[in-house]
Structures are given as C-alpha cells and as structure tokens.
Biopython code that builds the backbone (N, CA, C, O; Angstrom):
import numpy as np
from Bio.PDB.StructureBuilder import StructureBuilder

atoms = [
    (1, "MET", "N", (0.854, -1.197, -0.090)),
    (1, "MET", "CA", (-0.023, 0.034, 0.085)),
    (1, "MET", "C", (0.811, 1.198, 0.043)),
    (1, "MET", "O", (1.759, 1.226, 0.829)),
    (2, "ARG", "N", (0.612, 2.261, -0.810)),
    (2, "ARG", "CA", (1.275, 3.374, -0.712)),
    (2, "ARG", "C", (0.290, 4.587, -0.690)),
    (2, "ARG", "O", (-0.874, 4.453, -1.070)),
    (3, "GLN", "N", (0.752, 5.689, -0.267)),
    (3, "GLN", "CA", (0.042, 6.854, -0.194)),
    (3, "GLN", "C", (0.258, 7.676, -1.319)),
    (3, "GLN", "O", (1.404, 7.781, -1.756)),
    (4, "LEU", "N", (-0.829, 8.368, -1.934)),
    (4, "LEU", "CA", (-0.585, 9.181, -3.214)),
    (4, "LEU", "C", (-0.925, 10.645, -2.805)),
    (4, "LEU", "O", (-1.434, 10.935, -1.722)),
    (5, "ASN", "N", (-0.610, 11.495, -3.730)),
    (5, "ASN", "CA", (-0.780, 12.896, -3.568)),
    (5, "ASN", "C", (-2.246, 13.383, -3.588)),
    (5, "ASN", "O", (-2.848, 13.466, -4.659)),
    (6, "ILE", "N", (-2.819, 13.703, -2.419)),
    (6, "ILE", "CA", (-4.247, 14.162, -2.362)),
    (6, "ILE", "C", (-4.503, 15.373, -3.135)),
    (6, "ILE", "O", (-5.651, 15.643, -3.488)),
    (7, "ASN", "N", (-3.471, 16.148, -3.432)),
    (7, "ASN", "CA", (-3.904, 17.340, -4.189)),
    (7, "ASN", "C", (-4.039, 17.035, -5.829)),
    (7, "ASN", "O", (-4.622, 17.789, -6.608)),
    (8, "THR", "N", (-3.461, 15.925, -6.157)),
    (8, "THR", "CA", (-3.826, 15.338, -7.551)),
    (8, "THR", "C", (-5.275, 14.841, -7.668)),
    (8, "THR", "O", (-5.907, 15.010, -8.711)),
    (9, "LEU", "N", (-5.779, 14.248, -6.633)),
    (9, "LEU", "CA", (-7.116, 13.920, -6.565)),
    (9, "LEU", "C", (-8.064, 15.087, -6.532)),
    (9, "LEU", "O", (-9.060, 15.117, -7.254)),
    (10, "LYS", "N", (-7.752, 16.040, -5.697)),
    (10, "LYS", "CA", (-8.506, 17.241, -5.393)),
    (10, "LYS", "C", (-8.641, 17.933, -6.744)),
    (10, "LYS", "O", (-9.744, 18.341, -7.106)),
    (11, "LYS", "N", (-7.562, 18.077, -7.496)),
    (11, "LYS", "CA", (-7.629, 18.718, -8.784)),
    (11, "LYS", "C", (-8.707, 18.110, -9.822)),
    (11, "LYS", "O", (-9.313, 18.827, -10.618)),
    (12, "HIS", "N", (-8.876, 16.771, -9.734)),
    (12, "HIS", "CA", (-9.737, 16.151, -10.525)),
    (12, "HIS", "C", (-11.179, 16.128, -10.027)),
    (12, "HIS", "O", (-12.109, 15.713, -10.719)),
    (13, "ASN", "N", (-11.305, 16.579, -8.839)),
    (13, "ASN", "CA", (-12.704, 16.251, -8.142)),
    (13, "ASN", "C", (-12.955, 17.570, -7.306)),
    (13, "ASN", "O", (-13.169, 17.501, -6.096)),
    (14, "GLN", "N", (-12.924, 18.735, -7.964)),
    (14, "GLN", "CA", (-12.984, 20.107, -7.326)),
    (14, "GLN", "C", (-14.373, 20.266, -6.690)),
    (14, "GLN", "O", (-14.487, 20.929, -5.659)),
    (15, "GLU", "N", (-15.482, 19.652, -7.297)),
    (15, "GLU", "CA", (-16.813, 19.877, -6.672)),
    (15, "GLU", "C", (-16.838, 19.001, -5.295)),
    (15, "GLU", "O", (-17.373, 19.465, -4.288)),
    (16, "TYR", "N", (-16.302, 17.862, -5.303)),
    (16, "TYR", "CA", (-16.286, 17.012, -4.224)),
    (16, "TYR", "C", (-15.508, 17.685, -3.021)),
    (16, "TYR", "O", (-15.988, 17.716, -1.888)),
    (17, "PHE", "N", (-14.345, 18.192, -3.327)),
    (17, "PHE", "CA", (-13.563, 18.962, -2.245)),
    (17, "PHE", "C", (-13.819, 20.420, -2.060)),
    (17, "PHE", "O", (-12.985, 21.090, -1.452)),
    (18, "GLN", "N", (-14.908, 20.967, -2.537)),
    (18, "GLN", "CA", (-15.111, 22.411, -2.628)),
    (18, "GLN", "C", (-15.148, 22.890, -1.186)),
    (18, "GLN", "O", (-15.389, 22.103, -0.271)),
    (19, "LYS", "N", (-14.916, 24.143, -0.990)),
    (19, "LYS", "CA", (-14.820, 24.612, 0.366)),
    (19, "LYS", "C", (-16.231, 24.522, 0.996)),
    (19, "LYS", "O", (-17.292, 24.766, 0.421)),
    (20, "GLY", "N", (-16.067, 24.152, 2.200)),
    (20, "GLY", "CA", (-17.275, 23.944, 3.118)),
    (20, "GLY", "C", (-17.968, 22.500, 3.235)),
    (20, "GLY", "O", (-18.809, 22.140, 4.059)),
    (21, "ASN", "N", (-17.412, 21.802, 2.230)),
    (21, "ASN", "CA", (-17.962, 20.276, 2.268)),
    (21, "ASN", "C", (-17.310, 19.547, 3.439)),
    (21, "ASN", "O", (-17.967, 18.751, 4.110)),
    (22, "LYS", "N", (-16.035, 19.805, 3.692)),
    (22, "LYS", "CA", (-15.466, 19.160, 4.799)),
    (22, "LYS", "C", (-16.125, 19.399, 6.194)),
    (22, "LYS", "O", (-16.265, 18.515, 7.039)),
    (23, "GLU", "N", (-16.519, 20.721, 6.335)),
    (23, "GLU", "CA", (-17.096, 20.979, 7.691)),
    (23, "GLU", "C", (-18.604, 20.562, 7.756)),
    (23, "GLU", "O", (-19.140, 20.194, 8.801)),
    (24, "PHE", "N", (-19.316, 20.663, 6.409)),
    (24, "PHE", "CA", (-20.656, 20.306, 6.356)),
    (24, "PHE", "C", (-20.815, 18.762, 6.725)),
    (24, "PHE", "O", (-21.618, 18.393, 7.581)),
    (25, "TYR", "N", (-20.039, 17.937, 6.059)),
    (25, "TYR", "CA", (-20.054, 16.549, 6.325)),
    (25, "TYR", "C", (-19.422, 15.936, 7.564)),
    (25, "TYR", "O", (-19.581, 14.769, 7.922)),
    (26, "GLY", "N", (-18.623, 16.936, 8.228)),
    (26, "GLY", "CA", (-18.000, 16.425, 9.515)),
    (26, "GLY", "C", (-16.748, 15.678, 9.171)),
    (26, "GLY", "O", (-16.375, 14.815, 9.967)),
    (27, "ASP", "N", (-16.084, 15.890, 8.135)),
    (27, "ASP", "CA", (-14.898, 15.094, 7.674)),
    (27, "ASP", "C", (-13.744, 15.663, 8.471)),
    (27, "ASP", "O", (-13.675, 16.875, 8.678)),
    (28, "ILE", "N", (-12.775, 14.757, 8.952)),
    (28, "ILE", "CA", (-11.682, 15.070, 9.685)),
    (28, "ILE", "C", (-10.481, 15.251, 8.734)),
    (28, "ILE", "O", (-9.820, 16.289, 8.702)),
    (29, "SER", "N", (-10.243, 14.173, 7.962)),
    (29, "SER", "CA", (-9.139, 14.117, 6.957)),
    (29, "SER", "C", (-9.311, 13.188, 5.868)),
    (29, "SER", "O", (-10.155, 12.297, 5.964)),
    (30, "TYR", "N", (-8.596, 13.309, 4.852)),
    (30, "TYR", "CA", (-8.699, 12.530, 3.589)),
    (30, "TYR", "C", (-7.238, 11.920, 3.435)),
    (30, "TYR", "O", (-6.217, 12.538, 3.737)),
    (31, "THR", "N", (-7.270, 10.665, 2.942)),
    (31, "THR", "CA", (-6.051, 10.079, 2.454)),
    (31, "THR", "C", (-6.378, 9.424, 1.106)),
    (31, "THR", "O", (-7.429, 8.821, 0.889)),
    (32, "PHE", "N", (-5.411, 9.589, 0.242)),
    (32, "PHE", "CA", (-5.475, 9.022, -1.150)),
    (32, "PHE", "C", (-4.464, 7.889, -1.131)),
    (32, "PHE", "O", (-3.269, 8.122, -0.953)),
    (33, "LEU", "N", (-4.976, 6.569, -1.328)),
    (33, "LEU", "CA", (-4.188, 5.570, -1.263)),
    (33, "LEU", "C", (-4.256, 4.494, -2.615)),
    (33, "LEU", "O", (-5.180, 4.488, -3.429)),
    (34, "GLU", "N", (-3.255, 3.741, -2.647)),
    (34, "GLU", "CA", (-3.203, 2.634, -3.742)),
    (34, "GLU", "C", (-2.896, 1.457, -2.987)),
    (34, "GLU", "O", (-1.978, 1.426, -2.168)),
    (35, "HIS", "N", (-3.695, 0.424, -3.262)),
    (35, "HIS", "CA", (-3.559, -0.866, -2.680)),
    (35, "HIS", "C", (-3.930, -1.983, -3.659)),
    (35, "HIS", "O", (-5.048, -2.038, -4.171)),
    (36, "ASN", "N", (-2.973, -2.861, -3.900)),
    (36, "ASN", "CA", (-3.286, -3.860, -4.995)),
    (36, "ASN", "C", (-3.627, -3.426, -6.256)),
    (36, "ASN", "O", (-4.408, -4.119, -6.907)),
    (37, "ASN", "N", (-3.129, -2.274, -6.782)),
    (37, "ASN", "CA", (-3.313, -1.663, -8.056)),
    (37, "ASN", "C", (-4.605, -0.958, -8.131)),
    (37, "ASN", "O", (-5.059, -0.589, -9.214)),
    (38, "GLN", "N", (-5.204, -0.763, -7.024)),
    (38, "GLN", "CA", (-6.676, -0.070, -7.023)),
    (38, "GLN", "C", (-6.392, 1.287, -6.015)),
    (38, "GLN", "O", (-5.783, 1.251, -4.946)),
    (39, "LYS", "N", (-6.973, 2.430, -6.622)),
    (39, "LYS", "CA", (-6.915, 3.563, -5.774)),
    (39, "LYS", "C", (-8.069, 3.671, -4.913)),
    (39, "LYS", "O", (-9.146, 3.218, -5.302)),
    (40, "TYR", "N", (-7.950, 4.254, -3.720)),
    (40, "TYR", "CA", (-9.024, 4.575, -2.734)),
    (40, "TYR", "C", (-8.915, 6.016, -2.197)),
    (40, "TYR", "O", (-7.839, 6.615, -2.176)),
    (41, "LEU", "N", (-10.032, 6.528, -1.780)),
    (41, "LEU", "CA", (-10.108, 7.722, -1.019)),
    (41, "LEU", "C", (-10.683, 7.179, 0.321)),
    (41, "LEU", "O", (-11.783, 6.637, 0.430)),
    (42, "LEU", "N", (-9.741, 7.407, 1.382)),
    (42, "LEU", "CA", (-10.099, 7.064, 2.900)),
    (42, "LEU", "C", (-10.486, 8.359, 3.370)),
    (42, "LEU", "O", (-9.746, 9.326, 3.192)),
    (43, "THR", "N", (-11.632, 8.460, 3.979)),
    (43, "THR", "CA", (-12.111, 9.559, 4.776)),
    (43, "THR", "C", (-12.202, 9.268, 6.150)),
    (43, "THR", "O", (-12.884, 8.303, 6.495)),
    (44, "HIS", "N", (-11.612, 9.964, 6.997)),
    (44, "HIS", "CA", (-11.914, 9.972, 8.539)),
    (44, "HIS", "C", (-12.997, 10.923, 8.760)),
    (44, "HIS", "O", (-12.945, 12.073, 8.325)),
    (45, "THR", "N", (-13.961, 10.468, 9.421)),
    (45, "THR", "CA", (-15.159, 11.493, 9.446)),
    (45, "THR", "C", (-15.965, 11.333, 10.771)),
    (45, "THR", "O", (-15.945, 10.294, 11.432)),
    (46, "TYR", "N", (-16.628, 12.372, 11.081)),
    (46, "TYR", "CA", (-17.775, 12.133, 12.115)),
    (46, "TYR", "C", (-19.051, 11.952, 11.371)),
    (46, "TYR", "O", (-19.984, 11.425, 11.978)),
    (47, "GLY", "N", (-19.207, 12.315, 10.156)),
    (47, "GLY", "CA", (-20.451, 12.242, 9.416)),
    (47, "GLY", "C", (-21.555, 12.920, 10.177)),
    (47, "GLY", "O", (-21.239, 13.949, 10.774)),
    (48, "TRP", "N", (-22.676, 12.550, 10.243)),
    (48, "TRP", "CA", (-23.590, 13.132, 10.999)),
    (48, "TRP", "C", (-24.028, 12.255, 12.218)),
    (48, "TRP", "O", (-25.188, 12.023, 12.558)),
    (49, "SER", "N", (-22.888, 11.815, 12.808)),
    (49, "SER", "CA", (-23.188, 10.937, 14.053)),
    (49, "SER", "C", (-23.713, 11.429, 15.122)),
    (49, "SER", "O", (-24.230, 10.673, 15.944)),
    (50, "ASP", "N", (-23.683, 12.719, 15.299)),
    (50, "ASP", "CA", (-24.291, 13.293, 16.490)),
    (50, "ASP", "C", (-25.699, 13.748, 16.364)),
    (50, "ASP", "O", (-26.229, 14.427, 17.243)),
    (51, "MET", "N", (-26.361, 13.347, 15.183)),
    (51, "MET", "CA", (-27.805, 13.676, 15.128)),
    (51, "MET", "C", (-28.731, 13.117, 16.049)),
    (51, "MET", "O", (-28.442, 12.014, 16.512)),
    (52, "PHE", "N", (-29.830, 13.683, 16.420)),
    (52, "PHE", "CA", (-30.744, 13.342, 17.376)),
    (52, "PHE", "C", (-30.251, 13.068, 18.604)),
    (52, "PHE", "O", (-30.678, 12.094, 19.224)),
    (53, "GLY", "N", (-29.277, 13.897, 19.125)),
    (53, "GLY", "CA", (-28.842, 13.849, 20.441)),
    (53, "GLY", "C", (-27.704, 12.785, 20.707)),
    (53, "GLY", "O", (-27.137, 12.700, 21.796)),
    (54, "GLN", "N", (-27.447, 12.064, 19.733)),
    (54, "GLN", "CA", (-26.297, 11.044, 19.897)),
    (54, "GLN", "C", (-24.933, 11.572, 20.080)),
    (54, "GLN", "O", (-24.662, 12.684, 19.628)),
    (55, "PRO", "N", (-24.157, 10.954, 20.629)),
    (55, "PRO", "CA", (-22.718, 11.521, 20.932)),
    (55, "PRO", "C", (-21.914, 11.394, 19.606)),
    (55, "PRO", "O", (-22.097, 10.458, 18.827)),
    (56, "LYS", "N", (-21.043, 12.355, 19.402)),
    (56, "LYS", "CA", (-20.235, 12.406, 18.226)),
    (56, "LYS", "C", (-19.220, 11.141, 18.120)),
    (56, "LYS", "O", (-18.495, 10.886, 19.082)),
    (57, "LYS", "N", (-19.183, 10.470, 17.113)),
    (57, "LYS", "CA", (-18.467, 9.383, 16.924)),
    (57, "LYS", "C", (-17.621, 9.315, 15.587)),
    (57, "LYS", "O", (-18.226, 9.501, 14.531)),
    (58, "ASP", "N", (-16.508, 9.108, 15.570)),
    (58, "ASP", "CA", (-15.609, 9.076, 14.325)),
    (58, "ASP", "C", (-15.513, 7.589, 13.827)),
    (58, "ASP", "O", (-15.377, 6.613, 14.564)),
    (59, "PHE", "N", (-15.615, 7.574, 12.313)),
    (59, "PHE", "CA", (-15.587, 6.367, 11.650)),
    (59, "PHE", "C", (-14.878, 6.529, 10.367)),
    (59, "PHE", "O", (-14.424, 7.643, 10.104)),
    (60, "TYR", "N", (-14.733, 5.581, 9.559)),
    (60, "TYR", "CA", (-13.909, 5.751, 8.248)),
    (60, "TYR", "C", (-14.919, 5.453, 7.078)),
    (60, "TYR", "O", (-15.812, 4.633, 7.289)),
    (61, "THR", "N", (-14.830, 6.033, 5.944)),
    (61, "THR", "CA", (-15.336, 5.573, 4.706)),
    (61, "THR", "C", (-14.196, 5.296, 3.738)),
    (61, "THR", "O", (-13.091, 5.830, 3.827)),
    (62, "VAL", "N", (-14.571, 4.371, 2.756)),
    (62, "VAL", "CA", (-13.688, 4.141, 1.740)),
    (62, "VAL", "C", (-14.353, 4.192, 0.465)),
    (62, "VAL", "O", (-15.349, 3.486, 0.308)),
    (63, "LYS", "N", (-13.931, 4.945, -0.487)),
    (63, "LYS", "CA", (-14.458, 5.058, -1.923)),
    (63, "LYS", "C", (-13.260, 4.652, -2.793)),
    (63, "LYS", "O", (-12.087, 4.895, -2.509)),
    (64, "SER", "N", (-13.738, 3.938, -3.999)),
    (64, "SER", "CA", (-12.763, 3.609, -4.962)),
    (64, "SER", "C", (-12.635, 4.771, -5.767)),
    (64, "SER", "O", (-13.503, 5.640, -5.848)),
    (65, "VAL", "N", (-11.343, 4.782, -6.471)),
    (65, "VAL", "CA", (-11.115, 5.933, -7.441)),
    (65, "VAL", "C", (-10.841, 5.224, -8.666)),
    (65, "VAL", "O", (-10.208, 4.169, -8.618)),
    (66, "ASN", "N", (-11.250, 5.694, -9.750)),
    (66, "ASN", "CA", (-11.072, 5.020, -11.049)),
    (66, "ASN", "C", (-9.793, 5.607, -11.772)),
    (66, "ASN", "O", (-9.184, 6.545, -11.257)),
    (67, "ASN", "N", (-9.415, 5.077, -12.902)),
    (67, "ASN", "CA", (-8.081, 5.532, -13.511)),
    (67, "ASN", "C", (-8.220, 6.976, -13.921)),
    (67, "ASN", "O", (-7.224, 7.675, -14.108)),
    (68, "ASP", "N", (-9.496, 7.443, -14.066)),
    (68, "ASP", "CA", (-9.554, 8.965, -14.402)),
    (68, "ASP", "C", (-9.622, 9.880, -13.447)),
    (68, "ASP", "O", (-9.901, 11.074, -13.566)),
    (69, "LEU", "N", (-9.293, 9.128, -12.260)),
    (69, "LEU", "CA", (-9.381, 9.934, -10.803)),
    (69, "LEU", "C", (-10.739, 10.396, -10.366)),
    (69, "LEU", "O", (-10.877, 11.330, -9.577)),
    (70, "LYS", "N", (-11.666, 9.779, -10.850)),
    (70, "LYS", "CA", (-13.028, 10.144, -10.369)),
    (70, "LYS", "C", (-13.376, 9.179, -9.299)),
    (70, "LYS", "O", (-13.153, 7.968, -9.307)),
    (71, "ILE", "N", (-14.041, 9.989, -8.239)),
    (71, "ILE", "CA", (-14.339, 9.244, -6.969)),
    (71, "ILE", "C", (-15.790, 8.548, -7.112)),
    (71, "ILE", "O", (-16.747, 9.146, -7.604)),
    (72, "SER", "N", (-15.850, 7.296, -6.657)),
    (72, "SER", "CA", (-17.054, 6.553, -6.728)),
    (72, "SER", "C", (-18.030, 7.172, -5.699)),
    (72, "SER", "O", (-17.641, 7.662, -4.638)),
    (73, "SER", "N", (-19.416, 7.111, -6.113)),
    (73, "SER", "CA", (-20.327, 7.626, -5.160)),
    (73, "SER", "C", (-20.727, 6.582, -4.140)),
    (73, "SER", "O", (-21.453, 6.872, -3.188)),
    (74, "GLU", "N", (-20.197, 5.232, -4.365)),
    (74, "GLU", "CA", (-20.576, 4.243, -3.281)),
    (74, "GLU", "C", (-19.439, 4.021, -2.339)),
    (74, "GLU", "O", (-18.290, 3.929, -2.774)),
    (75, "SER", "N", (-19.699, 3.935, -1.129)),
    (75, "SER", "CA", (-18.522, 3.838, -0.124)),
    (75, "SER", "C", (-18.982, 2.792, 0.855)),
    (75, "SER", "O", (-20.147, 2.418, 0.985)),
    (76, "GLU", "N", (-17.848, 2.323, 1.587)),
    (76, "GLU", "CA", (-18.047, 1.263, 2.512)),
    (76, "GLU", "C", (-17.563, 2.057, 3.817)),
    (76, "GLU", "O", (-16.718, 2.951, 3.788)),
    (77, "ILE", "N", (-18.221, 1.603, 4.965)),
    (77, "ILE", "CA", (-18.044, 2.345, 6.236)),
    (77, "ILE", "C", (-17.462, 1.387, 7.099)),
    (77, "ILE", "O", (-17.880, 0.228, 7.101)),
    (78, "PHE", "N", (-16.383, 1.821, 7.955)),
    (78, "PHE", "CA", (-15.699, 0.986, 8.921)),
    (78, "PHE", "C", (-15.581, 1.710, 10.299)),
    (78, "PHE", "O", (-15.479, 2.936, 10.354)),
    (79, "GLU", "N", (-15.596, 0.997, 11.302)),
    (79, "GLU", "CA", (-15.331, 1.624, 12.603)),
    (79, "GLU", "C", (-13.843, 2.131, 12.860)),
    (79, "GLU", "O", (-13.531, 3.148, 13.479)),
    (80, "ASN", "N", (-12.943, 1.165, 12.226)),
    (80, "ASN", "CA", (-11.497, 1.448, 12.336)),
    (80, "ASN", "C", (-10.887, 1.625, 11.013)),
    (80, "ASN", "O", (-11.469, 1.180, 10.023)),
    (81, "ASN", "N", (-9.747, 2.247, 10.910)),
    (81, "ASN", "CA", (-9.008, 2.394, 9.654)),
    (81, "ASN", "C", (-8.863, 1.042, 9.054)),
    (81, "ASN", "O", (-8.228, 0.235, 9.733)),
    (82, "PRO", "N", (-9.365, 0.614, 7.825)),
    (82, "PRO", "CA", (-9.151, -0.681, 7.337)),
    (82, "PRO", "C", (-7.835, -0.811, 6.767)),
    (82, "PRO", "O", (-7.481, -1.940, 6.425)),
    (83, "PHE", "N", (-7.033, 0.188, 6.605)),
    (83, "PHE", "CA", (-5.625, 0.251, 5.993)),
    (83, "PHE", "C", (-4.659, 0.165, 6.961)),
    (83, "PHE", "O", (-3.487, -0.006, 6.627)),
    (84, "ALA", "N", (-5.000, 0.265, 8.185)),
    (84, "ALA", "CA", (-4.101, 0.402, 9.359)),
    (84, "ALA", "C", (-3.346, -0.804, 9.643)),
    (84, "ALA", "O", (-2.561, -0.831, 10.590)),
]
sb = StructureBuilder()
sb.init_structure("model")
sb.init_model(0)
sb.init_chain("A")
sb.init_seg("    ")
for serial, (resi, resn, name, xyz) in enumerate(atoms, 1):
    if name == "N":
        sb.init_residue(resn, " ", resi, " ")
    sb.init_atom(name, np.array(xyz, "f"), 0.0, 1.0, " ", f" {name:<3s}", serial, name[0])
structure = sb.get_structure()
C-alpha cells in the first residue's frame, strides 16, 4: 500500500472537495491510497453521527477511485481504519 498525493485527486474532483464540504459532512481528514493496483479515498469523518442527540463518533469511509481519478459515489463504512 502506498499513499498518493491528495492534491492530484482534489484537482480532478473540485466539486467533491469544494470549500465548506469538509465542515458540512464532518470530515476530519482525507487520504489518497493505492492498494493492490486499486486507488481509494479514505475519509476519517464524524459524518452526522451526533444527530438526534447522539454522541459524536468518528468512523472511516472508503471510496474507490477510477483510472480517470473520479471518486465513486458508493462507499463502505468502517469503525476503524481498514488500511491500518
């Protein structure tokens, strides 16, 4: 597994990374990774975990990234970093 330059991904997905989205969605950090010749966006986030009076809880989402550097709309959710 290797970490890739997140700025390259941001350049190709400006709407996804537009100002305000990180705060709106409760995202903590983004990591662009390649594992077994597949690229992924790993997002450490709070999401909307504190809705309806629930305590704020962090989790991770993983989205695949295609060869054109477009981020998939589908994601998998994990309680812990699946790449750790």
